[in-house]
MARTITOR-554563 format. One record per residue: residue number from 1; residue in three letters; y, x, z of N, C-alpha, C in turn. Coordinates in nm, 4 decimals, padded with zeros to 6 digits. Atoms other than C-alpha are relative to their C-alpha. Example, Ala and Ser with C-alpha at 12.3 -4.5 7.8 and 13.67 -1.06 7.14 Angstrom:
2
REC    i   aa        nY        nX        nZ       caY       caX       caZ        cY        cX        cZ
REC    1  Ala  -00.1190   00.0890   00.0000  -00.4500   01.2300   00.7800   00.1200   00.0900   00.0000
REC    2  Ser  -00.1190  -00.0820  -00.0060  -00.1060   01.3670   00.7140   00.1090  -00.0770   00.0730
This chain:
35
REC    i   aa        nY        nX        nZ       caY       caX       caZ        cY        cX        cZ
REC    1  Met  -00.1117  -00.0925   00.0250  -01.8128  -00.9459   05.6368  -00.0283   00.0769  -00.1288
REC    2  Arg   00.0246  -00.0671   00.1270  -01.7868  -00.8280   05.2782   00.1146   00.0946  -00.0305
REC    3  Phe  -00.1018  -00.0983   00.0357  -01.6055  -00.5250   05.1452   00.0849  -00.0526  -00.1149
REC    4  Ser  -00.0872   00.0366   00.1114  -01.3058  -00.5899   04.9270  -00.0145   00.1045  -00.1096
REC    5  Val   00.0111  -00.0929   00.1126  -01.2867  -00.4276   04.5857   00.0822   00.1255   00.0276
REC    6  Ala  -00.0862  -00.1151  -00.0291  -01.0046  -00.2022   04.7086  -00.0708   00.0987   00.0922
REC    7  Val   00.0708  -00.0878  -00.0937  -01.2110  -00.0685   04.9988  -00.1147   00.0698  -00.0709
REC    8  Leu   00.1126  -00.0578   00.0722  -01.5126  -00.0170   04.7754   00.0479   00.1081  -00.0963
REC    9  Gly  -00.0555  -00.0987   00.0934  -01.3015   00.1624   04.5134   00.0460   00.1250   00.0723
REC   10  Ala  -00.0477  -00.1149  -00.0768  -01.1431   00.3844   04.7775  -00.1172   00.0853   00.0469
REC   11  Met   00.1177  -00.0743  -00.0453  -01.4848   00.4785   04.9155  -00.0611   00.0789  -00.1145
REC   12  Val   00.0568  -00.0689   00.1165  -01.6114   00.5647   04.5668   00.0847   00.1220  -00.0350
REC   13  Val  -00.0893  -00.1116   00.0327  -01.3050   00.7812   04.5010  -00.0187   00.1136   00.0994
REC   14  Val   00.0174  -00.1025  -00.1037  -01.3495   00.9641   04.8319  -00.1307   00.0754  -00.0209
REC   15  Val   00.1305  -00.0639   00.0204  -01.7180   01.0301   04.7635   00.0045   00.0930  -00.1204
REC   16  Val  -00.0080  -00.0820   00.1214  -01.6454   01.1589   04.4121   00.0798   00.1270   00.0276
REC   17  Val  -00.0835  -00.1172  -00.0305  -01.3700   01.3902   04.5391  -00.0771   00.0999   00.0854
REC   18  Val   00.0769  -00.0885  -00.0880  -01.5944   01.5295   04.8132  -00.1070   00.0737  -00.0793
REC   19  Val   00.1058  -00.0622   00.0801  -01.8785   01.5932   04.5674   00.0585   00.1075  -00.0911
REC   20  Val  -00.0625  -00.0970   00.0911  -01.6455   01.7671   04.3201   00.0426   00.1248   00.0766
REC   21  Val  -00.0446  -00.1146  -00.0806  -01.4987   01.9883   04.5940  -00.1192   00.0853   00.0421
REC   22  Val   00.1190  -00.0738  -00.0434  -01.8443   02.0832   04.7249  -00.0588   00.0791  -00.1160
REC   23  Val   00.0553  -00.0686   00.1174  -01.9679   02.1677   04.3741   00.0873   00.1192  -00.0374
REC   24  Met  -00.0910  -00.1098   00.0345  -01.6582   02.3789   04.3039  -00.0153   00.1152   00.0981
REC   25  Val   00.0160  -00.1045  -00.1017  -01.7023   02.5674   04.6324  -00.1317   00.0739  -00.0214
REC   26  Leu   00.1300  -00.0638   00.0217  -02.0716   02.6307   04.5631   00.0042   00.0901  -00.1223
REC   27  Ile  -00.0106  -00.0814   00.1215  -01.9931   02.7566   04.2113   00.0812   00.1258   00.0298
REC   28  Lys  -00.0845  -00.1148  -00.0323  -01.7164   02.9815   04.3470  -00.0772   00.1005   00.0849
REC   29  Val   00.0789  -00.0886  -00.0858  -01.9460   03.1223   04.6167  -00.1082   00.0691  -00.0821
REC   30  Gly   00.1049  -00.0579   00.0833  -02.2242   03.1737   04.3628   00.0549   00.1072  -00.0921
REC   31  Val  -00.0603  -00.0973   00.0913  -01.9944   03.3507   04.1172   00.0439   00.1234   00.0776
REC   32  Asp  -00.0451  -00.1133  -00.0805  -01.8424   03.5681   04.3914  -00.1200   00.0809   00.0497
REC   33  Gly   00.1178  -00.0694  -00.0519  -02.1888   03.6498   04.5271  -00.0723   00.0779  -00.1084
REC   34  Cys   00.0738  -00.0647   00.1083  -02.3415   03.7358   04.1884   00.0871   00.1012  -00.0735
REC   35  Gly  -00.0878  -00.0836   00.0791  -02.0368   03.8938   04.0285   00.0467   00.1215   00.0756
């Protein structure tokens, strides 16, 4: 059972979005905490 390119691409997009959201939240919390 091999992943299709579409499934692989979708997974990559989801991972990237999650990472970006987490980083933005951490930066916002850090700025709010320090500022």
